[in-house]
Backbone as CSV, one residue per row, in Angstrom:
resi,resn,N_x,N_y,N_z,CA_x,CA_y,CA_z,C_x,C_y,C_z
1,MET,28.963,8.519,36.867,27.891,8.873,35.946,26.558,8.623,36.659
2,ASN,25.703,9.616,36.686,24.432,9.430,37.379,23.407,8.747,36.463
3,ALA,22.268,8.421,37.028,21.243,7.658,36.305,20.735,8.405,35.080
4,LEU,20.581,9.717,35.189,20.087,10.504,34.060,21.088,10.486,32.908
5,GLN,22.366,10.594,33.228,23.401,10.544,32.195,23.458,9.162,31.546
6,GLN,23.309,8.114,32.354,23.302,6.759,31.806,22.124,6.565,30.853
7,CYS,20.984,7.049,31.261,19.787,6.936,30.424,19.987,7.694,29.111
8,GLN,20.553,8.901,29.191,20.807,9.692,27.988,21.817,8.984,27.097
9,HIS,22.839,8.393,27.677,23.863,7.672,26.922,23.241,6.489,26.181
10,ARG,22.384,5.713,26.870,21.714,4.576,26.224,20.819,5.055,25.082
11,HIS,20.132,6.158,25.308,19.240,6.700,24.277,20.040,7.149,23.056
12,ASP,21.151,7.853,23.295,21.972,8.359,22.196,22.593,7.233,21.377
13,ASN,22.891,6.115,22.013,23.545,5.004,21.326,22.580,3.912,20.873
14,SER,21.319,4.127,21.064,20.350,3.092,20.681,20.152,3.072,19.167
15,GLU,19.661,1.944,18.684,19.361,1.791,17.261,18.136,2.627,16.906
16,PRO,18.091,3.136,15.675,16.889,3.880,15.284,15.660,2.974,15.289
17,ARG,14.528,3.550,15.601,13.268,2.813,15.662,12.900,2.320,14.264
18,THR,12.501,1.065,14.168,12.048,0.512,12.894,10.704,1.126,12.545
19,PRO,10.553,1.647,11.320,9.250,2.190,10.940,8.164,1.125,11.080
20,TRP,7.003,1.532,11.575,5.903,0.595,11.819,5.566,-0.219,10.576
21,ILE,5.599,0.405,9.423,5.198,-0.272,8.192,6.143,-1.431,7.865
22,ASP,7.365,-1.417,8.401,8.333,-2.490,8.167,8.266,-3.588,9.220
23,THR,7.387,-3.444,10.199,7.211,-4.477,11.219,6.222,-5.520,10.705
24,PRO,6.138,-6.676,11.354,5.146,-7.674,10.928,3.719,-7.125,10.912
25,GLU,3.386,-6.266,11.877,2.039,-5.679,11.908,1.804,-4.785,10.701
26,GLY,2.808,-3.988,10.348,2.686,-3.098,9.195,2.583,-3.862,7.890
27,LEU,3.392,-4.905,7.754,3.339,-5.718,6.535,2.011,-6.452,6.426
28,ASP,1.467,-6.879,7.565,0.150,-7.522,7.559,-0.934,-6.523,7.165
29,TYR,-0.804,-5.285,7.631,-1.742,-4.225,7.241,-1.763,-4.074,5.720
30,LEU,-0.580,-4.040,5.094,-0.521,-3.906,3.640,-1.117,-5.118,2.940
31,LYS,-0.689,-6.309,3.350,-1.129,-7.536,2.684,-2.637,-7.745,2.817
32,SER,-3.153,-7.622,4.020,-4.588,-7.841,4.214,-5.401,-6.703,3.610
33,GLY,-4.850,-5.496,3.616,-5.540,-4.361,3.009,-5.681,-4.509,1.509
34,VAL,-4.621,-4.962,0.841,-4.687,-5.201,-0.607,-5.752,-6.244,-0.901
35,ARG,-5.728,-7.329,-0.155,-6.703,-8.411,-0.357,-8.135,-7.899,-0.149
36,THR,-8.343,-7.108,0.878,-9.672,-6.571,1.179,-10.162,-5.646,0.069
37,LEU,-9.288,-4.761,-0.407,-9.685,-3.850,-1.482,-9.993,-4.609,-2.769
38,LEU,-9.190,-5.622,-3.092,-9.432,-6.395,-4.315,-10.717,-7.210,-4.227
39,LEU,-11.163,-7.513,-3.016,-12.444,-8.207,-2.839,-13.631,-7.242,-2.890
40,GLY,-13.330,-5.938,-2.917,-14.386,-4.946,-3.049,-14.916,-4.391,-1.745
41,PHE,-14.102,-4.425,-0.705,-14.521,-3.923,0.604,-13.618,-2.782,1.059
42,ASP,-14.174,-1.893,1.892,-13.390,-0.818,2.498,-12.400,-1.398,3.500
43,THR,-11.269,-0.706,3.657,-10.358,-1.013,4.760,-10.556,0.075,5.815
44,SER,-9.818,-0.011,6.878,-9.947,1.002,7.928,-9.415,2.357,7.477
45,THR,-8.578,2.375,6.434,-7.958,3.629,6.006,-8.266,4.024,4.571
46,VAL,-8.685,3.091,3.732,-8.944,3.378,2.316,-10.331,2.867,1.945
47,LYS,-11.122,3.741,1.348,-12.455,3.361,0.873,-12.315,2.676,-0.486
48,VAL,-13.105,1.635,-0.714,-13.025,0.886,-1.961,-13.380,1.776,-3.157
49,ALA,-14.270,2.744,-2.978,-14.623,3.664,-4.070,-13.413,4.509,-4.475
50,ASP,-12.617,4.935,-3.489,-11.401,5.690,-3.794,-10.386,4.803,-4.505
51,PHE,-10.285,3.551,-4.067,-9.356,2.615,-4.698,-9.713,2.392,-6.161
52,ILE,-10.979,2.113,-6.457,-11.344,1.790,-7.838,-11.209,3.020,-8.731
53,ALA,-11.448,4.205,-8.183,-11.243,5.433,-8.957,-9.760,5.625,-9.271
54,GLU,-8.910,5.380,-8.281,-7.461,5.497,-8.479,-6.963,4.439,-9.464
55,PHE,-7.499,3.228,-9.367,-7.128,2.168,-10.311,-7.539,2.552,-11.728
56,SER,-8.713,3.122,-11.885,-9.192,3.531,-13.202,-8.255,4.560,-13.828
57,ILE,-7.794,5.504,-13.020,-6.843,6.505,-13.516,-5.543,5.837,-13.943
58,ALA,-5.028,4.934,-13.113,-3.778,4.230,-13.435,-3.944,3.365,-14.683
59,ARG,-5.105,2.723,-14.827,-5.362,1.888,-16.003,-5.401,2.746,-17.264
60,ASN,-6.054,3.899,-17.193,-6.098,4.799,-18.345,-4.710,5.292,-18.721
61,GLU,-3.890,5.588,-17.720,-2.514,6.017,-17.991,-1.728,4.903,-18.672
62,ALA,-1.928,3.667,-18.229,-1.241,2.531,-18.855,-1.718,2.344,-20.291
63,ASP,-3.014,2.496,-20.516,-3.545,2.372,-21.876,-2.984,3.459,-22.785
64,GLN,-2.890,4.684,-22.281,-2.371,5.787,-23.084,-0.881,5.643,-23.365
65,ALA,-0.164,4.995,-22.475,1.271,4.794,-22.671,1.565,3.688,-23.681
66,ASP,0.559,2.914,-24.053,0.727,1.793,-24.987,0.659,2.313,-26.420
67,LYS,1.777,2.810,-26.920,1.830,3.418,-28.258,1.677,2.396,-29.381
68,SER,1.953,1.142,-29.101,1.839,0.110,-30.141,0.433,-0.476,-30.211
69,PHE,-0.439,-0.050,-29.310,-1.811,-0.560,-29.228,-1.857,-2.071,-28.987
70,ALA,-0.830,-2.597,-28.346,-0.786,-4.038,-28.065,-1.955,-4.454,-27.178
71,LEU,-2.313,-3.604,-26.225,-3.449,-3.924,-25.357,-4.744,-3.973,-26.152
72,ASP,-4.941,-2.986,-27.008,-6.163,-2.949,-27.816,-6.245,-4.147,-28.755
73,TRP,-5.113,-4.491,-29.376,-5.116,-5.647,-30.278,-5.423,-6.932,-29.518
74,ALA,-4.833,-7.081,-28.356,-5.076,-8.293,-27.563,-6.541,-8.374,-27.145
75,LEU,-7.110,-7.251,-26.734,-8.525,-7.244,-26.348,-9.426,-7.499,-27.552
76,ALA,-9.090,-6.903,-28.693,-9.895,-7.085,-29.902,-9.883,-8.535,-30.367
77,ARG,-8.770,-9.202,-30.177,-8.642,-10.600,-30.612,-9.114,-11.579,-29.542
78,GLY,-9.453,-11.070,-28.374,-9.928,-11.940,-27.301,-8.824,-12.743,-26.643
79,GLY,-7.603,-12.327,-26.845,-6.475,-13.065,-26.277,-5.979,-12.462,-24.978
80,MET,-4.887,-12.986,-24.544,-4.263,-12.502,-23.318,-3.609,-11.152,-23.587
81,THR,-3.734,-10.269,-22.641,-3.099,-8.967,-22.797,-1.655,-9.049,-22.317
82,PRO,-0.796,-8.246,-22.924,0.599,-8.241,-22.481,0.787,-7.445,-21.192
83,PHE,-0.309,-7.012,-20.612,-0.275,-6.162,-19.428,-1.151,-6.787,-18.355
84,SER,-0.687,-6.811,-17.133,-1.449,-7.413,-16.046,-2.221,-6.343,-15.275
85,TYR,-3.527,-6.295,-15.516,-4.361,-5.346,-14.783,-4.449,-5.737,-13.308
86,HIS,-4.404,-7.020,-13.029,-4.450,-7.474,-11.637,-3.212,-6.985,-10.875
87,LYS,-2.060,-7.070,-11.533,-0.825,-6.589,-10.910,-0.911,-5.080,-10.679
88,LEU,-1.463,-4.356,-11.653,-1.634,-2.913,-11.497,-2.567,-2.607,-10.328
89,ALA,-3.645,-3.361,-10.205,-4.593,-3.157,-9.103,-3.906,-3.372,-7.753
90,LYS,-3.074,-4.409,-7.658,-2.339,-4.660,-6.415,-1.391,-3.505,-6.089
91,GLU,-0.704,-3.003,-7.124,0.233,-1.900,-6.916,-0.490,-0.634,-6.458
92,VAL,-1.638,-0.342,-7.082,-2.415,0.839,-6.694,-2.899,0.693,-5.251
93,ALA,-3.429,-0.475,-4.908,-3.926,-0.707,-3.546,-2.798,-0.568,-2.532
94,GLU,-1.656,-1.167,-2.828,-0.528,-1.096,-1.896,-0.047,0.339,-1.725
95,ARG,0.016,1.088,-2.821,0.450,2.484,-2.742,-0.517,3.314,-1.886
96,MET,-1.821,3.108,-2.095,-2.813,3.863,-1.324,-2.743,3.509,0.160
97,LEU,-2.590,2.234,0.459,-2.481,1.799,1.852,-1.191,2.319,2.482
98,TYR,-0.103,2.285,1.725,1.180,2.765,2.232,1.090,4.249,2.578
99,ASP,0.391,5.011,1.738,0.236,6.442,1.998,-0.558,6.711,3.275
100,LYS,-1.364,5.754,3.705,-2.184,5.902,4.914,-1.572,5.177,6.114
101,ARG,-0.295,4.810,6.019,0.349,4.001,7.056,0.350,4.681,8.422
102,ASP,0.542,5.998,8.452,0.557,6.692,9.744,-0.814,6.643,10.409
103,GLU,-1.858,6.791,9.600,-3.219,6.700,10.138,-3.488,5.295,10.679
104,ALA,-3.043,4.282,9.947,-3.241,2.896,10.391,-2.467,2.621,11.674
105,GLU,-1.239,3.127,11.753,-0.446,2.938,12.969,-1.129,3.608,14.154
106,GLY,-1.671,4.795,13.940,-2.376,5.497,15.005,-3.594,4.727,15.485
107,GLN,-4.321,4.117,14.543,-5.484,3.316,14.924,-5.062,2.105,15.742
108,LEU,-3.965,1.469,15.344,-3.477,0.303,16.070,-3.028,0.690,17.475
109,LEU,-2.323,1.803,17.595,-1.872,2.256,18.914,-3.057,2.594,19.803
110,TRP,-4.081,3.202,19.237,-5.268,3.545,20.010,-5.956,2.284,20.514
111,LEU,-6.009,1.254,19.681,-6.673,0.009,20.073,-5.907,-0.747,21.151
112,THR,-4.583,-0.620,21.150,-3.770,-1.396,22.086,-3.520,-0.666,23.401
113,GLN,-3.993,0.547,23.533,-3.770,1.290,24.785,-4.849,1.003,25.781
């Protein structure tokens, strides 16, 4: 078996590449990006204005889905809401950052070359 065949054999039998977003760098991108957006700052891939607009849409959808008006009653009474807006904000931020993962990976590769 020549060197080219050996190389092809190793390539064919190698494990699939782990997606960047599942590596420690990718997970750090998500975690630090969520924190940055919640503090009110732009990330390298998501503008805070886009995040808050997307959160507003998600919040309105959650309010409209509340057929029992439990959120409205809780707000009217000044009590705790049965819904976590902070959790929703984290989910929206993570989703937006995840959608931009390829752009973030490209930026990281450009910086490390």
